[in-house]
C-alpha positions in Angstrom: 35.1 -14.2 63.2 33.5 -11.7 61.1 33.7 -12.9 57.4 32.9 -10.5 54.3 32.9 -12.2 51.1 32.3 -9.9 48.2 31.1 -11.8 44.9 29.2 -14.7 44.8 30.7 -16.5 42.0 32.0 -20.2 42.3 34.9 -18.7 44.5 33.0 -16.7 47.1 30.1 -19.4 47.3 32.3 -21.9 48.0 34.5 -20.1 50.6 31.2 -19.3 52.1 30.2 -22.4 52.0 33.4 -24.3 53.9 33.1 -20.7 56.3 29.6 -20.5 57.2 29.6 -23.0 59.9 32.2 -21.6 62.3 32.4 -18.1 60.9 29.7 -15.3 60.9 29.3 -14.5 57.1 28.2 -12.1 55.4 28.2 -11.8 51.1 28.2 -8.9 48.9 26.6 -9.2 45.4 25.1 -7.3 42.4 23.0 -9.9 40.9 19.7 -9.8 43.1 18.8 -13.6 42.2 22.4 -14.9 43.3 21.7 -12.8 47.0 18.4 -14.9 47.1 19.6 -18.2 46.4 22.4 -17.9 48.3 20.0 -16.5 51.4 18.4 -20.0 51.0 21.1 -22.2 50.4 23.6 -21.1 53.1 23.5 -20.3 56.2 24.7 -16.4 55.5 23.8 -12.7 55.2 23.8 -11.9 51.6 23.6 -8.1 50.3 22.9 -7.0 47.2 25.2 -4.2 46.0 28.4 -3.3 44.4 31.8 -4.2 46.4 33.4 -1.2 46.1 31.0 1.0 47.2 31.2 2.8 50.7 27.7 2.5 51.7 27.8 -1.2 50.3 30.4 -1.7 52.7 29.1 -0.6 55.8 25.9 -2.0 55.3 27.6 -5.5 55.5 29.0 -4.6 58.6 32.3 -3.8 57.5 32.9 -1.7 60.7 32.5 -5.2 62.9 34.8 -7.0 60.1 37.9 -9.1 60.7 38.6 -9.7 57.6 36.9 -9.3 53.9 37.5 -11.4 50.9 37.1 -10.4 47.4 36.6 -13.0 45.1 34.8 -11.5 42.3 35.8 -12.1 38.1 37.2 -9.1 37.8 41.1 -8.1 39.5 40.8 -4.1 39.5 36.8 -4.6 41.6 38.7 -6.9 44.1 41.9 -4.7 44.5 39.2 -1.3 45.2 37.0 -3.4 47.6 40.2 -4.3 49.5 41.6 -0.2 49.4 38.2 1.0 50.0 37.4 -1.9 53.3 41.3 -0.9 54.8 40.7 2.5 54.8 37.3 2.8 56.8 38.2 0.0 58.8 40.8 -2.7 60.4 39.7 -6.0 58.5 42.3 -8.1 57.3 42.1 -7.9 53.5 42.3 -10.9 50.4 42.0 -10.1 46.8 41.5 -13.1 44.1 43.1 -11.6 41.3 44.1 -13.4 38.2 46.2 -11.1 36.0 50.3 -12.5 37.5 51.7 -8.4 37.3 48.8 -7.8 39.6 50.4 -10.4 42.0 54.1 -8.6 41.3 53.7 -5.4 42.1 52.2 -6.2 45.4 54.5 -8.9 46.3 57.2 -6.4 45.6 55.4 -3.3 47.6 54.4 -5.3 50.5 51.0 -4.0 51.3 50.4 -2.3 47.7 46.4 -1.8 47.3 45.8 -2.1 50.8 45.8 -6.0 50.3 46.8 -7.9 53.3 47.4 -11.1 51.3 46.6 -11.9 47.6 46.7 -14.9 45.4 46.7 -15.1 41.7 43.9 -17.9 40.0 46.1 -18.9 36.9 49.7 -19.1 39.0 48.6 -21.0 41.4 46.7 -23.5 38.7 49.8 -23.9 36.8 51.4 -24.8 40.4 48.7 -27.2 40.7 49.3 -28.9 37.1 53.0 -28.9 38.0 53.0 -31.2 40.7 50.4 -33.2 39.5 52.3 -33.6 36.3 55.3 -34.5 38.7 53.4 -38.0 39.6 52.1 -40.3 37.4 48.0 -41.5 37.9 48.3 -38.2 40.5 45.1 -36.5 41.0 45.6 -34.2 43.5 48.9 -33.0 45.6 49.3 -30.7 48.0 53.1 -30.3 50.1 53.3 -29.6 53.6 55.4 -29.1 56.2 57.5 -27.1 54.1 57.8 -29.7 51.8 58.9 -32.4 53.8 55.3 -34.4 53.8 53.3 -34.8 50.6 49.8 -35.7 50.9 48.6 -37.0 47.2 45.2 -38.2 46.0 45.6 -41.1 43.2 43.2 -43.3 41.1 43.6 -47.1 40.4 43.4 -48.2 37.3 42.3 -51.8 36.7 45.3 -52.8 35.7 47.0 -50.8 38.7 49.6 -53.7 40.7 47.1 -52.7 44.3 44.0 -53.2 42.5 41.9 -56.0 44.8 44.7 -55.9 47.2 44.0 -55.1 50.4 45.9 -52.0 52.2 48.1 -53.9 54.4 49.4 -55.7 51.2 49.6 -52.7 49.4 51.3 -51.2 52.2 55.1 -51.5 51.1 56.5 -48.1 51.4 58.2 -47.3 54.6 57.0 -43.6 54.8 53.7 -43.8 53.6 50.1 -43.8 55.3 47.2 -44.7 53.3 44.8 -42.3 55.1 41.3 -42.2 52.5 39.7 -44.5 50.4 37.5 -42.5 48.3 34.5 -44.2 46.6 31.4 -43.6 44.9 31.8 -40.3 46.8 31.8 -41.5 49.9 35.3 -41.5 52.5 36.1 -44.7 53.6 38.7 -45.0 56.4 41.0 -47.9 55.5 41.9 -50.8 57.7 44.7 -53.7 57.3 41.6 -55.8 56.0 40.1 -52.8 53.6 40.2 -54.1 49.8 41.2 -51.3 47.1 39.5 -51.6 44.5 39.6 -50.7 40.6 38.0 -46.8 40.1 39.3 -46.0 44.1 41.3 -43.2 44.8 43.6 -43.7 47.4 44.7 -40.7 49.2 48.2 -41.2 50.5 50.6 -39.2 53.2 54.4 -39.7 53.0 57.5 -38.5 52.6 58.2 -36.7 49.0 60.0 -39.7 48.0 57.6 -42.3 49.4 54.2 -40.8 47.4 56.7 -40.7 44.4 57.1 -44.4 45.1 53.9 -45.3 45.4 53.2 -42.9 42.3 55.5 -45.3 40.2 54.2 -48.5 41.4 50.7 -47.4 40.2 51.8 -47.3 36.8 54.5 -48.9 36.6 54.8 -49.1 32.6 55.4 -45.4 33.2 59.0 -43.7 33.0 59.6 -43.5 36.7 60.1 -39.7 38.3 59.6 -36.7 36.0 57.9 -37.1 32.5 59.8 -36.1 30.0 58.2 -35.2 27.3 55.3 -32.6 28.5 53.1 -31.0 25.9 51.0 -27.8 26.5 48.7 -26.7 24.1 47.3 -23.3 24.7 50.1 -20.0 25.7 47.5 -18.9 27.9 48.7 -17.1 31.1 48.3 -20.9 33.0 50.1 -22.5 30.2 53.1 -19.6 30.0 53.3 -20.3 33.4 53.4 -24.1 33.5 55.9 -24.3 30.8 58.3 -21.6 32.9 57.4 -24.1 36.3 58.8 -27.1 34.4 61.5 -25.2 32.7 63.0 -24.2 36.7 62.4 -28.1 37.2 64.6 -28.8 34.3 62.3 -29.6 31.6 62.3 -28.7 28.3 58.6 -28.8 27.0 56.8 -28.0 23.9 54.1 -25.1 23.7 51.6 -25.0 21.0 50.0 -21.1 20.5 47.8 -20.4 17.6 48.4 -16.5 17.5 51.9 -15.4 15.9 52.5 -12.6 17.8 51.8 -14.6 21.3 54.0 -17.2 20.3 56.5 -14.7 19.1 56.5 -13.2 22.7 56.5 -16.7 24.1 59.1 -18.0 22.5 61.4 -14.8 23.6 60.0 -15.1 27.0 60.8 -19.2 27.9 63.9 -19.9 26.3 63.8 -23.7 27.4 60.8 -24.6 25.4 60.4 -25.4 21.8 57.1 -22.9 21.2 55.2 -24.2 18.2 52.6 -22.4 16.6 49.5 -23.5 15.4 46.1 -24.7 15.5 46.4 -27.6 18.1 42.5 -29.1 17.4 44.4 -30.1 13.8 44.5 -33.7 14.4 47.6 -34.1 11.7 49.6 -31.6 13.2 49.7 -33.3 16.3 50.3 -36.3 14.9 52.9 -34.8 12.3 54.4 -33.1 15.5 54.5 -36.8 17.3 52.2 -35.4 20.2 51.4 -39.2 21.0 54.7 -39.5 22.2 54.4 -37.0 24.9 54.0 -38.8 28.7 52.1 -35.7 29.1 49.8 -33.2 27.2 48.1 -30.1 29.1 45.4 -28.6 27.4 45.4 -24.6 28.1 43.7 -23.4 25.6 40.5 -20.3 26.2 37.0 -23.2 26.1 36.5 -26.2 27.6 35.5 -28.3 24.8 38.4 -27.1 22.6 40.5 -28.8 25.7 38.2 -31.6 25.7 38.8 -32.3 22.0 42.7 -31.8 22.0 42.6 -33.7 25.0 40.8 -36.7 23.6 43.0 -36.6 20.0 46.1 -36.3 22.0 45.1 -39.6 23.9 43.7 -41.4 20.4 47.3 -41.0 19.3 48.6 -42.0 22.2 49.6 -39.5 24.8 50.2 -41.0 28.3 48.4 -38.5 30.5 45.9 -35.6 29.3 45.2 -32.9 32.1 42.6 -30.0 31.0 41.7 -26.8 32.5 38.2 -26.9 32.7 36.6 -23.8 33.7 33.0 -24.9 33.6 33.2 -26.5 37.5 30.0 -29.0 36.4 32.3 -30.2 33.2 34.5 -31.5 35.2 33.2 -34.8 36.6 31.6 -35.3 32.8 35.4 -34.7 31.5 36.7 -37.0 33.2 34.2 -39.8 32.5 34.8 -39.5 28.6 38.8 -39.7 28.5 40.1 -36.3 30.2 42.8 -38.3 32.6 42.8 -34.9 35.0 40.1 -32.2 35.0 41.5 -29.1 36.9 39.1 -26.1 37.8 41.0 -22.7 38.5 38.1 -21.2 40.7 37.8 -24.4 42.9 42.2 -24.6 43.2 41.9 -20.7 44.3 38.8 -21.4 46.3 40.8 -24.1 48.5 44.1 -21.4 48.5 41.7 -18.9 50.6 39.9 -21.3 52.4 43.4 -22.4 53.8 44.3 -19.3 54.7 41.1 -18.2 56.9 41.3 -21.8 58.5 40.5 -21.5 62.6 41.9 -24.0 64.9 45.6 -23.4 64.9 45.9 -25.2 61.2 48.9 -24.1 59.4 48.3 -25.6 56.0 44.9 -27.5 54.6 44.0 -29.3 51.6 40.2 -30.1 50.9 39.8 -33.4 49.7 36.9 -33.6 47.5 35.9 -30.1 47.7 34.2 -31.0 50.4 34.6 -34.7 51.7 37.7 -34.4 54.2 40.8 -32.1 55.0 44.2 -32.9 55.5 45.7 -30.7 58.3 49.2 -29.5 59.3 49.0 -28.7 63.1 52.1 -27.9 65.3 51.0 -29.6 68.6 51.1 -28.5 72.0 51.0 -29.9 75.7 47.1 -29.6 75.7 46.3 -31.3 71.9 45.0 -34.8 72.7 47.6 -36.3 70.7 50.2 -35.9 72.8 51.8 -37.9 75.7 50.1 -41.0 74.5 50.6 -43.8 71.7 49.0 -43.5 68.9 47.1 -46.5 69.1 45.9 -44.7 72.4 44.9 -41.7 71.1 43.0 -43.0 68.4 40.6 -44.9 71.2 39.9 -41.3 71.9 38.7 -40.0 68.6 35.7 -40.8 66.3 36.7 -42.9 63.2 37.6 -40.5 60.6 40.9 -39.9 61.7 44.0 -40.9 60.5 47.1 -39.1 61.8 49.3 -39.3 58.3 53.0 -38.3 59.1 54.9 -36.2 61.4 57.4 -34.1 61.4 60.0 -33.4 64.7 62.9 -30.9 64.4 62.6 -30.8 60.9 63.0 -34.7 60.3 60.2 -36.7 59.0 58.7 -38.8 61.7 56.2 -42.2 60.0 53.8 -43.0 62.7 52.7 -46.3 64.1 50.5 -47.7 67.0 53.4 -46.9 69.3 54.8 -43.4 67.8 53.8 -41.0 71.2 54.3 -37.8 69.7 55.7 -34.7 71.4 54.9 -31.2 72.4 56.1 -29.0 69.6 55.5 -31.7 66.5 53.8 -31.2 63.1 51.3 -33.2 62.7 49.5 -34.0 59.5 46.6 -35.5 59.9 43.1 -36.5 57.7 39.6 -35.7 59.2 36.4 -36.8 57.7 34.2 -33.5 57.4 31.8 -35.0 59.2 33.7 -35.2 62.5 36.0 -32.0 61.7 34.3 -29.7 64.1 34.0 -31.9 67.0 37.6 -33.2 66.7 40.1 -29.9 65.5 39.5 -28.3 69.2 40.5 -31.6 70.5 44.0 -31.3 67.9 
């Protein structure tokens, strides 16, 4: 497939990096230095120019393109690029936007702007945060099989009940599979005798109930289930959508916004949220408002440094967990190292969503693990799949290491995969695949 990507920022580069193994990728970028960098770092054709220009799109080969993905930081540029491409080609168009009004207009009018698929950075980030909030200790959560299966990544703390246990000892949940252990940047496929150590990140796949039970077991000191107290710092678009989504779950979050006019508008739009007008970096205010009593504090200010400061203040006051929006991707690991429990980069979230959409090989849903370490795929298997017709224990002998069958749904029912389970045509299988063997395994599934 020939894919043209408009914009070589973090989102565009991340998508190109994932696609260049199996697709013909062309990147259009205004910045000449970025064009030169990408030419050397990725197996792509880089074209310098304006992605909304007809001549530049033709130079990039729009006439032969199967897909155009517009990923610049400017909504209008992305919309115009898609509209131009649609006017002169049959390419499937994907646009990234930040303004949810654009998304709403597109959803209500079907194919407005000549865009076939639109993703909204702010909304996706908010949805990711709300999924993480619902699971204590979770760092990432993705649904599969229309919500019947959940994949989650957890960090194991030194005082966790599963620290220093073997996987066999920790495997106390009926509908849960340990898919991987992430240790020092490496992917370890867990065996029964594998020991889970403090500092490890474990990836589990199972029914939502079993994943929730595992999450509760990891941090038994916290209240099980959904948190009751959530404080959102910053009434940005992300902060607003986090509050709105929490309201839909029946929670009554508190939201702190410095700008009085913005605070007033948010109070009108969020009847189930307590909106407070103040500077959230004021430690005395946070203490006076008992922010330290919160189960989760979400920092959604417009500055990475302010989000770090608020997260550290909240932690010092006793908040259960902090989740911070971090705009600079290189800061994520640093901020987590100094005390932020979960750092979330919105561009990574949107890049993952677009990558899911462009994935080849029949996968119906895809989640990326640690950006590029592994993938979790949902596949509806047919009779030609290697998975069909024999017990899983025999199937695994024909597949390389790095593959774990995490869950099966059959006729909308969850099936826990065990060694003697036989997968049938039509089953939906959620499978963890190490990136090292992905290209080998995916066509066989």
